[in-house]
C-alpha positions as a Markdown table, in Angstrom:
| # | Residue | x | y | z |
|---|---|---|---|---|
| 1 | Unk | 0.0 | 0.0 | 0.0 |
| 2 | Unk | 2.8 | 2.4 | 0.8 |
| 3 | Unk | 4.1 | 2.1 | -2.8 |
| 4 | Unk | 0.6 | 3.0 | -4.1 |
| 5 | Unk | 0.5 | 6.0 | -1.9 |
| 6 | Unk | 4.0 | 7.1 | -3.0 |
| 7 | Unk | 3.0 | 6.8 | -6.7 |
| 8 | Unk | -0.2 | 8.8 | -6.1 |
| 9 | Unk | 1.7 | 11.5 | -4.3 |
| 10 | Unk | 4.3 | 11.6 | -7.1 |
| 11 | Unk | 1.5 | 12.1 | -9.6 |
| 12 | Unk | -0.2 | 14.8 | -7.5 |
| 13 | Unk | 3.1 | 16.6 | -7.0 |
| 14 | Unk | 3.4 | 16.6 | -10.8 |
| 15 | Unk | 6.5 | 14.6 | -10.8 |
| 16 | Unk | 5.1 | 12.0 | -13.2 |
| 17 | Unk | 2.3 | 12.0 | -15.8 |
| 18 | Unk | -1.1 | 10.5 | -15.4 |
| 19 | Unk | -0.2 | 7.7 | -17.7 |
| 20 | Unk | 3.0 | 6.9 | -15.7 |
| 21 | Unk | 1.0 | 7.0 | -12.5 |
| 22 | Unk | -1.7 | 4.7 | -13.8 |
| 23 | Unk | 0.7 | 2.2 | -15.5 |
| 24 | Unk | 2.9 | 1.9 | -12.5 |
| 25 | Unk | 0.0 | 1.7 | -10.0 |
| 26 | Unk | -1.7 | -1.1 | -12.0 |
| 27 | Unk | 1.6 | -3.1 | -11.9 |
| 28 | Unk | 1.7 | -2.7 | -8.1 |
| 29 | Unk | -2.0 | -3.7 | -7.8 |
| 30 | Unk | -1.5 | -6.8 | -10.0 |
| 31 | Unk | 1.3 | -7.9 | -7.7 |
| 32 | Unk | -0.9 | -7.3 | -4.6 |
| 33 | Unk | -3.8 | -9.2 | -6.1 |
| 34 | Unk | -1.5 | -12.0 | -7.0 |
| 35 | Unk | -0.7 | -12.5 | -3.3 |
| 36 | Unk | -4.3 | -11.9 | -2.1 |
| 37 | Unk | -7.3 | -11.2 | -4.3 |
| 38 | Unk | -9.8 | -10.7 | -1.4 |
| 39 | Unk | -9.2 | -7.0 | -0.8 |
| 40 | Unk | -12.2 | -5.0 | -2.1 |
| 41 | Unk | -10.3 | -1.7 | -1.3 |
| 42 | Unk | -7.6 | -2.6 | -3.8 |
| 43 | Unk | -10.2 | -3.4 | -6.4 |
| 44 | Unk | -11.8 | 0.1 | -5.8 |
| 45 | Unk | -8.4 | 1.7 | -6.2 |
| 46 | Unk | -7.9 | -0.2 | -9.5 |
| 47 | Unk | -11.4 | 0.9 | -10.6 |
| 48 | Unk | -10.5 | 4.6 | -9.9 |
| 49 | Unk | -7.3 | 4.3 | -11.9 |
| 50 | Unk | -9.2 | 2.7 | -14.8 |
| 51 | Unk | -11.7 | 5.6 | -14.8 |
| 52 | Unk | -8.8 | 8.1 | -14.9 |
| 53 | Unk | -7.8 | 6.3 | -18.2 |
| 54 | Unk | -11.3 | 6.3 | -19.6 |
| 55 | Unk | -11.4 | 2.5 | -19.2 |
| 56 | Unk | -15.0 | 2.7 | -18.0 |
| 57 | Unk | -16.0 | -0.9 | -19.0 |
| 58 | Unk | -13.1 | -2.4 | -16.9 |
| 59 | Unk | -13.9 | -0.1 | -14.0 |
| 60 | Unk | -17.6 | -1.0 | -14.2 |
| 61 | Unk | -16.9 | -4.7 | -14.1 |
| 62 | Unk | -14.7 | -4.2 | -10.9 |
| 63 | Unk | -17.4 | -2.1 | -9.2 |
| 64 | Unk | -20.0 | -4.6 | -10.0 |
| 65 | Unk | -17.8 | -7.4 | -8.7 |
| 66 | Unk | -17.4 | -5.8 | -5.2 |
| 67 | Unk | -20.8 | -4.0 | -4.9 |
| 68 | Unk | -22.7 | -6.7 | -3.1 |
| 69 | Unk | -20.0 | -7.4 | -0.5 |
| 70 | Unk | -19.6 | -3.7 | 0.2 |
| 71 | Unk | -23.3 | -2.9 | 0.4 |
| 72 | Unk | -23.9 | -5.8 | 2.7 |
| 73 | Unk | -21.2 | -4.7 | 5.1 |
| 74 | Unk | -21.7 | -0.9 | 4.8 |
| 75 | Unk | -22.6 | -0.3 | 8.4 |
| 76 | Unk | -19.6 | -2.3 | 9.6 |
| 77 | Unk | -17.1 | -0.7 | 7.2 |
| 78 | Unk | -18.4 | 2.9 | 6.6 |
| 79 | Unk | -15.0 | 4.0 | 5.2 |
| 80 | Unk | -15.0 | 1.4 | 2.4 |
| 81 | Unk | -18.6 | 2.1 | 1.6 |
| 82 | Unk | -18.0 | 5.8 | 1.3 |
| 83 | Unk | -15.0 | 5.2 | -1.0 |
| 84 | Unk | -17.2 | 2.9 | -3.1 |
| 85 | Unk | -19.8 | 5.7 | -3.4 |
| 86 | Unk | -17.1 | 8.2 | -4.3 |
| 87 | Unk | -15.8 | 5.9 | -7.1 |
| 88 | Unk | -19.4 | 5.6 | -8.4 |
| 89 | Unk | -19.7 | 9.4 | -8.7 |
| 90 | Unk | -16.5 | 9.3 | -10.8 |
| 91 | Unk | -18.1 | 6.6 | -13.0 |
| 92 | Unk | -21.5 | 8.2 | -13.4 |
| 93 | Unk | -20.4 | 11.9 | -13.6 |
| 94 | Unk | -23.9 | 12.9 | -12.6 |
| 95 | Unk | -24.3 | 16.1 | -10.5 |
| 96 | Unk | -27.4 | 14.9 | -8.7 |
| 97 | Unk | -25.8 | 11.6 | -7.8 |
| 98 | Unk | -22.7 | 13.4 | -6.6 |
| 99 | Unk | -24.8 | 15.7 | -4.4 |
| 100 | Unk | -26.7 | 12.7 | -3.0 |
| 101 | Unk | -23.4 | 10.9 | -2.2 |
| 102 | Unk | -22.0 | 14.0 | -0.6 |
| 103 | Unk | -24.9 | 14.2 | 1.8 |
| 104 | Unk | -24.6 | 10.6 | 2.8 |
| 105 | Unk | -20.8 | 10.8 | 3.4 |
| 106 | Unk | -21.2 | 14.1 | 5.3 |
| 107 | Unk | -24.0 | 12.5 | 7.5 |
| 108 | Unk | -21.6 | 9.7 | 8.4 |
| 109 | Unk | -18.8 | 12.2 | 9.1 |
| 110 | Unk | -20.9 | 14.4 | 11.3 |
| 111 | Unk | -22.4 | 11.5 | 13.3 |
| 112 | Unk | -19.6 | 9.5 | 14.8 |
| 113 | Unk | -17.5 | 8.4 | 11.7 |
| 114 | Unk | -15.2 | 11.4 | 11.6 |
| 115 | Unk | -12.2 | 9.5 | 10.3 |
| 116 | Unk | -9.5 | 11.1 | 8.1 |
| 117 | Unk | -10.4 | 8.7 | 5.3 |
| 118 | Unk | -13.9 | 10.1 | 5.2 |
| 119 | Unk | -12.6 | 13.6 | 5.3 |
| 120 | Unk | -10.3 | 12.8 | 2.4 |
| 121 | Unk | -13.4 | 11.7 | 0.4 |
| 122 | Unk | -15.3 | 14.8 | 1.4 |
| 123 | Unk | -12.5 | 17.1 | 0.2 |
| 124 | Unk | -13.2 | 15.8 | -3.3 |
| 125 | Unk | -17.0 | 15.7 | -3.1 |
| 126 | Unk | -17.6 | 19.0 | -1.4 |
| 127 | Unk | -16.6 | 22.1 | -3.5 |
| 128 | Unk | -16.8 | 24.3 | -0.4 |
| 129 | Unk | -13.5 | 23.0 | 0.8 |
| 130 | Unk | -11.9 | 24.2 | -2.5 |
| 131 | Unk | -13.3 | 27.7 | -2.2 |
| 132 | Unk | -12.6 | 27.9 | 1.6 |
| 133 | Unk | -9.1 | 26.6 | 2.1 |
| 134 | Unk | -9.0 | 27.9 | 5.6 |
| 135 | Unk | -11.8 | 25.5 | 6.6 |
| 136 | Unk | -10.0 | 22.7 | 4.7 |
| 137 | Unk | -6.8 | 23.3 | 6.7 |
| 138 | Unk | -8.8 | 23.5 | 10.0 |
| 139 | Unk | -10.5 | 20.1 | 9.3 |
| 140 | Unk | -7.2 | 18.5 | 8.4 |
| 141 | Unk | -5.6 | 19.9 | 11.6 |
| 142 | Unk | -8.4 | 18.4 | 13.6 |
| 143 | Unk | -7.6 | 15.0 | 12.2 |
| 144 | Unk | -3.9 | 15.6 | 13.0 |
| 145 | Unk | -4.8 | 16.4 | 16.6 |
| 146 | Unk | -6.8 | 13.1 | 16.7 |
| 147 | Unk | -3.8 | 11.2 | 15.7 |
| 148 | Unk | -3.8 | 11.2 | 11.9 |
| 149 | Unk | -0.3 | 11.1 | 10.3 |
| 150 | Unk | -1.3 | 10.2 | 6.7 |
| 151 | Unk | 0.8 | 11.7 | 4.0 |
| 152 | Unk | -2.4 | 12.1 | 2.0 |
| 153 | Unk | -3.6 | 14.6 | 4.5 |
| 154 | Unk | -0.2 | 16.3 | 4.6 |
| 155 | Unk | -0.5 | 16.7 | 0.9 |
| 156 | Unk | -3.9 | 18.2 | 1.0 |
| 157 | Unk | -2.8 | 20.7 | 3.7 |
| 158 | Unk | 0.4 | 21.5 | 1.8 |
| 159 | Unk | -1.6 | 22.1 | -1.4 |
| 160 | Unk | -3.8 | 24.6 | 0.4 |
| 161 | Unk | -0.9 | 26.4 | 1.9 |
| 162 | Unk | 0.9 | 26.5 | -1.4 |
| 163 | Unk | -2.1 | 28.2 | -3.1 |
| 164 | Unk | -2.7 | 30.6 | -0.3 |
| 165 | Unk | 0.6 | 31.1 | 1.7 |
| 166 | Unk | -1.0 | 33.7 | 4.0 |
| 167 | Unk | -3.0 | 30.9 | 5.6 |
| 168 | Unk | 0.2 | 29.7 | 7.2 |
| 169 | Unk | 0.0 | 32.0 | 10.3 |
| 170 | Unk | 1.9 | 29.9 | 12.8 |
| 171 | Unk | 4.3 | 26.9 | 12.7 |
| 172 | Unk | 3.1 | 24.5 | 15.4 |
| 173 | Unk | 3.5 | 20.8 | 15.4 |
| 174 | Unk | 0.9 | 20.2 | 12.6 |
| 175 | Unk | 2.2 | 22.9 | 10.3 |
| 176 | Unk | 5.8 | 21.7 | 10.9 |
| 177 | Unk | 5.0 | 18.2 | 9.9 |
| 178 | Unk | 3.2 | 19.4 | 6.7 |
| 179 | Unk | 6.4 | 21.5 | 5.9 |
| 180 | Unk | 8.7 | 18.5 | 6.5 |
| 181 | Unk | 6.5 | 16.5 | 4.1 |
| 182 | Unk | 6.7 | 19.3 | 1.6 |
| 183 | Unk | 10.5 | 19.4 | 1.8 |
| 184 | Unk | 10.7 | 15.6 | 1.3 |
| 185 | Unk | 8.6 | 15.8 | -1.9 |
| 186 | Unk | 9.9 | 19.2 | -3.0 |
| 187 | Unk | 6.3 | 20.4 | -2.9 |
| 188 | Unk | 6.9 | 23.9 | -1.4 |
| 189 | Unk | 6.9 | 26.8 | -3.9 |
| 190 | Unk | 8.9 | 30.0 | -3.5 |
| 191 | Unk | 5.9 | 32.0 | -2.3 |
| 192 | Unk | 5.2 | 29.6 | 0.5 |
| 193 | Unk | 8.9 | 29.4 | 1.3 |
| 194 | Unk | 9.0 | 33.2 | 1.9 |
| 195 | Unk | 6.0 | 32.9 | 4.2 |
| 196 | Unk | 7.7 | 30.2 | 6.2 |
| 197 | Unk | 10.8 | 32.3 | 6.4 |
| 198 | Unk | 8.9 | 35.2 | 7.9 |
| 199 | Unk | 7.5 | 33.0 | 10.6 |
| 200 | Unk | 10.7 | 31.2 | 11.3 |
| 201 | Unk | 12.7 | 34.4 | 11.6 |
| 202 | Unk | 10.2 | 35.5 | 14.3 |
| 203 | Unk | 10.4 | 32.2 | 16.2 |
| 204 | Unk | 11.4 | 32.7 | 19.8 |
| 205 | Unk | 13.1 | 29.4 | 20.3 |
| 206 | Unk | 15.3 | 27.2 | 18.1 |
| 207 | Unk | 13.7 | 24.1 | 16.7 |
| 208 | Unk | 16.0 | 21.6 | 15.0 |
| 209 | Unk | 13.3 | 20.3 | 12.7 |
| 210 | Unk | 12.3 | 23.8 | 11.5 |
| 211 | Unk | 15.9 | 24.6 | 11.0 |
| 212 | Unk | 16.2 | 21.5 | 8.8 |
| 213 | Unk | 13.2 | 22.7 | 6.8 |
| 214 | Unk | 14.8 | 26.1 | 6.3 |
| 215 | Unk | 18.2 | 24.8 | 5.2 |
| 216 | Unk | 16.5 | 22.4 | 2.8 |
| 217 | Unk | 14.5 | 25.3 | 1.3 |
| 218 | Unk | 17.7 | 27.5 | 1.0 |
| 219 | Unk | 19.5 | 24.7 | -0.8 |
| 220 | Unk | 16.7 | 24.5 | -3.2 |
| 221 | Unk | 15.9 | 28.3 | -3.8 |
| 222 | Unk | 19.1 | 30.1 | -2.5 |
| 223 | Unk | 16.9 | 33.0 | -1.5 |
| 224 | Unk | 18.2 | 35.8 | 0.7 |
| 225 | Unk | 15.0 | 35.9 | 2.8 |
| 226 | Unk | 15.3 | 32.3 | 3.6 |
| 227 | Unk | 19.0 | 32.7 | 4.6 |
| 228 | Unk | 18.1 | 35.7 | 6.8 |
| 229 | Unk | 15.6 | 33.4 | 8.6 |
| 230 | Unk | 18.2 | 30.7 | 9.1 |
| 231 | Unk | 20.8 | 33.1 | 10.6 |
| 232 | Unk | 18.1 | 34.7 | 12.8 |
| 233 | Unk | 17.0 | 31.3 | 14.1 |
| 234 | Unk | 20.6 | 30.4 | 14.9 |
| 235 | Unk | 21.4 | 33.7 | 16.7 |
| 236 | Unk | 18.1 | 33.5 | 18.7 |
| 237 | Unk | 19.1 | 29.9 | 19.7 |
| 238 | Unk | 22.6 | 30.9 | 20.6 |
| 239 | Unk | 24.0 | 28.3 | 18.2 |
| 240 | Unk | 27.7 | 28.4 | 17.4 |
| 241 | Unk | 30.3 | 26.0 | 16.2 |
| 242 | Unk | 31.5 | 24.2 | 13.0 |
| 243 | Unk | 28.0 | 22.8 | 12.3 |
| 244 | Unk | 26.6 | 26.3 | 11.9 |
| 245 | Unk | 29.6 | 28.2 | 10.5 |
| 246 | Unk | 28.5 | 27.6 | 6.9 |
| 247 | Unk | 25.2 | 29.5 | 7.5 |
| 248 | Unk | 26.8 | 32.5 | 9.2 |
| 249 | Unk | 29.4 | 32.7 | 6.5 |
| 250 | Unk | 26.7 | 32.7 | 3.8 |
| 251 | Unk | 24.9 | 35.4 | 5.7 |
| 252 | Unk | 27.9 | 37.6 | 5.9 |
| 253 | Unk | 28.7 | 37.0 | 2.2 |
| 254 | Unk | 25.1 | 37.9 | 1.3 |
| 255 | Unk | 25.4 | 41.2 | 3.3 |
| 256 | Unk | 22.5 | 40.3 | 5.5 |
| 257 | Unk | 21.6 | 43.0 | 8.0 |
| 258 | Unk | 21.1 | 41.2 | 11.3 |
| 259 | Unk | 22.1 | 42.2 | 14.8 |
| 260 | Unk | 25.0 | 40.1 | 16.2 |
| 261 | Unk | 25.6 | 38.3 | 12.8 |
| 262 | Unk | 29.2 | 39.3 | 12.7 |
| 263 | Unk | 29.8 | 38.1 | 16.3 |
| 264 | Unk | 28.2 | 34.7 | 15.7 |
| 265 | Unk | 30.1 | 34.4 | 12.5 |
| 266 | Unk | 33.4 | 34.6 | 14.4 |
| 267 | Unk | 32.0 | 32.6 | 17.4 |
| 268 | Unk | 31.5 | 29.7 | 15.0 |
| 269 | Unk | 35.1 | 29.7 | 13.6 |
| 270 | Unk | 37.3 | 27.0 | 14.8 |
| 271 | Unk | 40.6 | 28.0 | 13.3 |
| 272 | Unk | 42.5 | 30.8 | 11.7 |
| 273 | Unk | 42.1 | 29.0 | 8.4 |
| 274 | Unk | 38.4 | 29.8 | 8.6 |
| 275 | Unk | 39.0 | 33.4 | 9.3 |
| 276 | Unk | 37.8 | 35.6 | 6.4 |
| 277 | Unk | 37.0 | 39.1 | 7.4 |
| 278 | Unk | 35.7 | 41.6 | 4.8 |
| 279 | Unk | 36.0 | 45.4 | 5.3 |
| 280 | Unk | 32.6 | 45.8 | 6.9 |
| 281 | Unk | 33.4 | 43.2 | 9.6 |
| 282 | Unk | 36.8 | 44.7 | 10.3 |
| 283 | Unk | 35.5 | 48.2 | 10.6 |
| 284 | Unk | 32.6 | 47.0 | 12.8 |
| 285 | Unk | 35.0 | 45.4 | 15.3 |
| 286 | Unk | 37.3 | 48.3 | 15.7 |
| 287 | Unk | 34.8 | 49.6 | 18.3 |
| 288 | Unk | 32.9 | 46.3 | 19.1 |
| 289 | Unk | 35.7 | 43.8 | 19.6 |
| 290 | Unk | 34.7 | 43.3 | 23.3 |
| 291 | Unk | 31.6 | 41.5 | 22.1 |
| 292 | Unk | 33.8 | 38.7 | 20.8 |
| 293 | Unk | 34.8 | 37.5 | 24.3 |
| 294 | Unk | 37.3 | 34.6 | 23.9 |
| 295 | Unk | 37.3 | 34.9 | 20.1 |
| 296 | Unk | 39.0 | 38.3 | 20.1 |
| 297 | Unk | 42.3 | 36.5 | 19.8 |
| 298 | Unk | 41.3 | 34.9 | 16.5 |
| 299 | Unk | 40.4 | 38.2 | 15.0 |
| 300 | Unk | 43.6 | 39.9 | 16.2 |
| 301 | Unk | 45.8 | 37.0 | 15.1 |
| 302 | Unk | 44.2 | 37.1 | 11.6 |
| 303 | Unk | 44.8 | 40.9 | 11.4 |
| 304 | Unk | 48.5 | 40.4 | 12.4 |
| 305 | Unk | 48.9 | 37.6 | 9.8 |
| 306 | Unk | 47.6 | 39.9 | 7.1 |
| 307 | Unk | 49.2 | 43.2 | 8.2 |
| 308 | Unk | 51.5 | 43.4 | 5.2 |
| 309 | Unk | 48.6 | 43.2 | 2.8 |
| 310 | Unk | 46.3 | 45.3 | 5.0 |
| 311 | Unk | 48.5 | 47.8 | 6.8 |
| 312 | Unk | 45.7 | 50.4 | 7.3 |
| 313 | Unk | 43.6 | 47.8 | 9.0 |
| 314 | Unk | 46.4 | 46.8 | 11.3 |
| 315 | Unk | 47.0 | 50.4 | 12.1 |
| 316 | Unk | 43.4 | 50.9 | 13.2 |
| 317 | Unk | 43.6 | 47.9 | 15.5 |
| 318 | Unk | 47.1 | 48.2 | 16.8 |
| 319 | Unk | 46.1 | 49.9 | 20.1 |
| 320 | Unk | 43.3 | 47.4 | 20.7 |
| 321 | Unk | 45.6 | 44.5 | 20.0 |
| 322 | Unk | 48.3 | 45.8 | 22.4 |
| 323 | Unk | 45.8 | 46.4 | 25.2 |
| 324 | Unk | 44.4 | 42.9 | 24.7 |
| 325 | Unk | 47.8 | 41.3 | 24.7 |
| 326 | Unk | 48.7 | 43.0 | 28.0 |
| 327 | Unk | 45.4 | 41.9 | 29.6 |
| 328 | Unk | 46.0 | 38.3 | 28.5 |
| 329 | Unk | 49.6 | 38.3 | 29.8 |
| 330 | Unk | 48.3 | 39.5 | 33.2 |
| 331 | Unk | 45.9 | 36.5 | 33.2 |
| 332 | Unk | 48.7 | 34.1 | 32.3 |
| 333 | Unk | 47.0 | 33.0 | 29.1 |
| 334 | Unk | 48.7 | 31.4 | 26.1 |
| 335 | Unk | 47.8 | 29.4 | 23.0 |
| 336 | Unk | 48.8 | 29.4 | 19.4 |
| 337 | Unk | 46.8 | 32.5 | 18.5 |
| 338 | Unk | 48.0 | 34.4 | 21.5 |
| 339 | Unk | 51.6 | 33.4 | 20.7 |
| 340 | Unk | 51.2 | 35.2 | 17.3 |
| 341 | Unk | 49.9 | 38.3 | 19.2 |
| 342 | Unk | 52.6 | 38.3 | 21.8 |
| 343 | Unk | 55.4 | 38.0 | 19.2 |
| 344 | Unk | 53.9 | 41.0 | 17.4 |
| 345 | Unk | 53.2 | 43.2 | 20.3 |
| 346 | Unk | 55.8 | 42.6 | 23.1 |
| 347 | Unk | 58.9 | 44.8 | 23.4 |
| 348 | Unk | 61.5 | 44.6 | 26.1 |
| 349 | Unk | 60.7 | 48.2 | 27.1 |
| 350 | Unk | 57.2 | 47.2 | 28.0 |
| 351 | Unk | 58.3 | 44.5 | 30.5 |
| 352 | Unk | 58.3 | 45.4 | 34.2 |
| 353 | Unk | 58.7 | 43.1 | 37.2 |
| 354 | Unk | 55.0 | 42.1 | 37.3 |
| 355 | Unk | 54.8 | 41.3 | 33.6 |
| 356 | Unk | 58.1 | 39.4 | 33.7 |
| 357 | Unk | 56.7 | 37.2 | 36.4 |
| 358 | Unk | 53.7 | 36.4 | 34.2 |
| 359 | Unk | 55.9 | 35.8 | 31.2 |
| 360 | Unk | 57.9 | 33.2 | 33.0 |
| 361 | Unk | 54.8 | 31.2 | 33.5 |
| 362 | Unk | 53.6 | 31.7 | 29.9 |
| 363 | Unk | 57.0 | 30.7 | 28.4 |
| 364 | Unk | 56.9 | 27.5 | 30.3 |
| 365 | Unk | 53.4 | 26.5 | 29.2 |
| 366 | Unk | 52.9 | 23.5 | 27.0 |
| 367 | Unk | 49.9 | 22.1 | 25.2 |
| 368 | Unk | 49.6 | 18.4 | 26.2 |
| 369 | Unk | 47.4 | 16.1 | 24.1 |
| 370 | Unk | 46.5 | 12.8 | 25.6 |
| 371 | Unk | 45.3 | 10.0 | 23.3 |
| 372 | Unk | 43.5 | 7.9 | 25.9 |
| 373 | Unk | 39.9 | 9.0 | 26.4 |
| 374 | Unk | 39.7 | 7.4 | 29.9 |
| 375 | Unk | 42.2 | 9.9 | 31.4 |
| 376 | Unk | 40.7 | 12.8 | 33.5 |
| 377 | Unk | 43.8 | 14.5 | 34.9 |
| 378 | Unk | 47.5 | 15.0 | 34.3 |
| 379 | Unk | 50.0 | 15.6 | 37.1 |
| 380 | Unk | 53.4 | 17.4 | 36.6 |
| 381 | Unk | 56.0 | 16.6 | 39.2 |
| 382 | Unk | 59.2 | 18.6 | 39.5 |
| 383 | Unk | 61.6 | 16.4 | 41.3 |
| 384 | Unk | 64.2 | 19.1 | 41.9 |
| 385 | Unk | 62.0 | 21.0 | 44.4 |
| 386 | Unk | 59.4 | 18.4 | 45.1 |
| 387 | Unk | 56.5 | 20.5 | 43.7 |
| 388 | Unk | 53.6 | 19.1 | 41.7 |
| 389 | Unk | 50.7 | 20.6 | 39.7 |
| 390 | Unk | 47.4 | 18.9 | 38.8 |
| 391 | Unk | 45.6 | 19.8 | 35.5 |
| 392 | Unk | 42.2 | 18.8 | 34.3 |
| 393 | Unk | 42.1 | 17.3 | 30.8 |
| 394 | Unk | 39.4 | 18.8 | 28.5 |
| 395 | Unk | 38.7 | 16.8 | 25.3 |
| 396 | Unk | 42.1 | 15.2 | 25.9 |
| 397 | Unk | 44.0 | 18.5 | 26.1 |
| 398 | Unk | 45.5 | 20.4 | 29.0 |
| 399 | Unk | 47.8 | 23.4 | 29.2 |
| 400 | Unk | 50.5 | 22.5 | 31.7 |
| 401 | Unk | 53.6 | 24.3 | 33.0 |
| 402 | Unk | 57.0 | 22.7 | 32.9 |
| 403 | Unk | 60.0 | 24.5 | 34.3 |
| 404 | Unk | 62.6 | 21.7 | 34.4 |
| 405 | Unk | 63.9 | 19.5 | 31.6 |
| 406 | Unk | 62.4 | 16.2 | 32.6 |
| 407 | Unk | 59.6 | 16.4 | 35.1 |
| 408 | Unk | 57.6 | 13.3 | 35.8 |
| 409 | Unk | 54.2 | 13.1 | 34.0 |
| 410 | Unk | 51.5 | 11.1 | 35.6 |
| 411 | Unk | 48.0 | 10.5 | 34.3 |
| 412 | Unk | 44.9 | 9.8 | 36.4 |
| 413 | Unk | 41.9 | 8.0 | 34.9 |
| 414 | Unk | 38.2 | 8.4 | 35.7 |
| 415 | Unk | 38.5 | 5.9 | 38.5 |
| 416 | Unk | 41.5 | 7.5 | 40.2 |
| 417 | Unk | 44.1 | 5.1 | 39.0 |
| 418 | Unk | 47.5 | 6.5 | 38.1 |
| 419 | Unk | 49.6 | 5.8 | 35.0 |
| 420 | Unk | 53.2 | 7.0 | 34.4 |
| 421 | Unk | 54.5 | 5.2 | 31.3 |
| 422 | Unk | 51.7 | 3.5 | 29.3 |
| 423 | Unk | 49.8 | 6.5 | 28.1 |
| 424 | Unk | 50.5 | 8.1 | 24.7 |
| 425 | Unk | 50.6 | 11.8 | 24.6 |
| 426 | Unk | 52.3 | 14.8 | 22.8 |
| 427 | Unk | 53.5 | 18.1 | 24.1 |
| 428 | Unk | 54.1 | 21.4 | 22.4 |
| 429 | Unk | 55.6 | 24.6 | 23.9 |
| 430 | Unk | 53.2 | 27.5 | 23.3 |
| 431 | Unk | 55.6 | 30.4 | 23.5 |
| 432 | Unk | 59.3 | 30.9 | 24.0 |
| 433 | Unk | 61.7 | 33.8 | 23.9 |
| 434 | Unk | 65.2 | 33.3 | 25.3 |
| 435 | Unk | 65.7 | 37.1 | 25.7 |
| 436 | Unk | 62.7 | 37.4 | 28.0 |
| 437 | Unk | 63.8 | 34.4 | 30.0 |
| 438 | Unk | 67.2 | 35.9 | 30.5 |
| 439 | Unk | 65.7 | 39.3 | 31.3 |
| 440 | Unk | 63.5 | 37.6 | 34.0 |
| 441 | Unk | 66.6 | 36.1 | 35.6 |
| 442 | Unk | 68.4 | 39.4 | 35.6 |
| 443 | Unk | 65.4 | 41.1 | 37.2 |
| 444 | Unk | 65.5 | 38.4 | 39.9 |
| 445 | Unk | 61.8 | 37.4 | 39.3 |
| 446 | Unk | 60.7 | 35.4 | 42.4 |
| 447 | Unk | 59.9 | 32.0 | 40.9 |
| 448 | Unk | 61.0 | 28.8 | 42.7 |
| 449 | Unk | 61.0 | 26.8 | 39.5 |
| 450 | Unk | 63.0 | 29.3 | 37.5 |
| 451 | Unk | 65.6 | 29.5 | 40.3 |
| 452 | Unk | 65.9 | 25.7 | 40.2 |
| 453 | Unk | 66.9 | 25.6 | 36.5 |
């Protein structure tokens, strides 16, 4: 049955001709009847297909073949009886008969037999649903709330929304399922896509399924309004990271005017290789770089790397970069991007006793990468003075300080067990400058590890 439904939807979505639909459907029905020829419903479907091909004689024979069984059981199987009556209206093409059948089916629907299958039949018998699509959607939504998840009903709702996009006023669970269906079958037109975008952009919370709908629509239409909605959803949902970087980048490239777009674009960068800053972004962050929080270093490192090709940009940022570098040194911070900044900014004339003390720690900082996911902590033991430091591993990485040539490295797993030689790891010194180390010694910086070297 699912194959028949898919072929019908393919035909209704205009992805195949009526002849392709009927030919393929008859083949499916022949196979089904070969296994079990007792289904009167399948025979009715076959009769409907025959009528669509003007094969009235074959359809009439099938209808006559099932009529007695269906009429005898009509009170036990109202849905099958209603479908039989509907096929008869297609066969007779008589307005009076159609009106009579409509009244019968409507009576059943309004008196305890309000199933989605009867509603589907009513949608094709009652012209008022075609002229009043708002009522049509309301009836289908009632069926959804009663548990109906039929793709046939999703199609009817989608068809109504596509013809009158303004009828899509909210995107709750029902509407979202209809839109997911529409994306799956590429049944959403550009007018409806724009209406969806307006509602999605105003959505107060991030919904992954709606986000999937929007990205699918953008990949199909590449429309700026849709892209604006995608970026707006992500910002409202506070979404950052590699998974979302593509959409912020497209938003920036499309020159979308959206508050905090530039910030979230940079928040989602993972490396300097991702860092592409146009003139608008660079000018914006001359006065707004504080908004970047821990991503300031990425912006500044990129500006430093490109200072030869963009000297005017570097000049505008130089004071901000220097101030930022001094703040980070006071915090004892170091990583690959800060190393770029320190090498650019630091001059010996800037270093006083307080800064020299911080630089000693920074220049003895190493990035340790542990390749065993069961390890929670790493301990560095300096045998010369008996001191030890404990560092927490985060995603297998810790920034440790080593002041002697061969300190003992001990790992602790999530059960508290210690390991000293069986764990694979790498270490990389983050920043070094022999001149500053020598300067610190001359300045007699009070550091017990430095004095032990």
